N, C-alpha and C positions, 0 to 999 in steps of 0.2 A: 400135647400142645398142637395147636394148629400152625400152619406155615406162617401165619401173621403174628404168632406169639400168644394168641388167646388160648385159654383153657378149652380143651375139647370137651363138650358137654353132651356128646352123643350117647354115652352110657355111664353108669355109676363108676366103673373102674377107671375110666379115663380122667375123672375129676379127682381121683385120690392120690395120696402119697403112700406108697407101700414100703413100710419100714424094713422088713426082712429082705425084700428084693433089693432095696437100696444097699444094704450091707453086703449082700452077695455080689453085687456089681462092684462095690468098692474093693472087696477081696480079690476079684478077678483083675481089677486095675492094678493092685499091688503086685500081683503075680507077673504082670507084663511090664512092670517098671513105671507105671503112671502114679507115682506116690503122691504128688501134689493134687492131682485130680481125685484120687481116692480119698484123701483126708478132707478135701473141700466138700466132696459129696457127703461124707459121713457127718461133717460138722453141721450141715443143714438139718439132717435128721436128728442128730443129738440135741442141737439147740431147741428144736421144736418139741421133741419128746420130753426133755427134762426141764427146760426153762420156760418156753412159751406155754405149753399145755400141762406140764407137771404130771405126766403119766406114770413116771417112776417104774415100779415093778409091775405095772399093768399095761405095758406097752401094747398098743393095739396092732392089728394086722394093717390097718389103713386109717387115714384121716383125711378130712377135707380142709380147705383153707379156713373155714369158719370154726374149726375145732371139733366138729362132730366126728365120731369115729365108729368103727365096727370091729367086732371080734376082740374085745379087751382080753389081755393076757394071752394073746395068740402065740404059738410056738415059733413061727417063721422068724420073728426078730432075733431068735437065738442064733441066727446065721451071723451075728456079730462075732461069734467065735471063729468063723471062717476068716475074718479079718485078722484075728490074733494068730491063727495058723499061718496065713500068708505072710504076715510080718515076721513071725519067728523063723520061717523058712528063708525069707530074704536075708535075715541076719546070719543064718547058718551059711548061706551061699556067700555072703561077704567074707565070712571067716575062712572059707575054703578057697576062694578065688584070691587073686591079687587084691590086697587091702585097698579099698576105695574110700578114702576119708571124706571126700566131697559128698558122695552118695549117703554115707552114714550120717553126716551132719545134717543133710537135707531131711532124712527120715526122722531124726530126732527132733528137728525144728517143727516138722509137721505134727508129730505127736504132742509137742508142747502147745501148739496152736489149738488142737482139738481139746486139750485139757482145760483151756481157758474158758 
């Protein structure tokens, strides 16, 4: 993005949405306690991947706003499993620390929002 909010069109990569990189960033957000931001970030990718474009099990490395894509069935989107790992470890941390019902409820609500 440019400072004015426009899409940067200087090169191919700056115009693309990178699926796997987005999942990796969301996993990192979970690890530092940014649950809302992580699930909102993933929701955009999930909605586009499965609802808008219907890529299903052919998730590409990247796509453009017009729906064109490159590297179908690319491996980097498997970084979605890093999100699962980060979430599982956050749950373990909750179990070992003093129980935090508010945080657990927030995480469960975020998961339900992504499932919708």
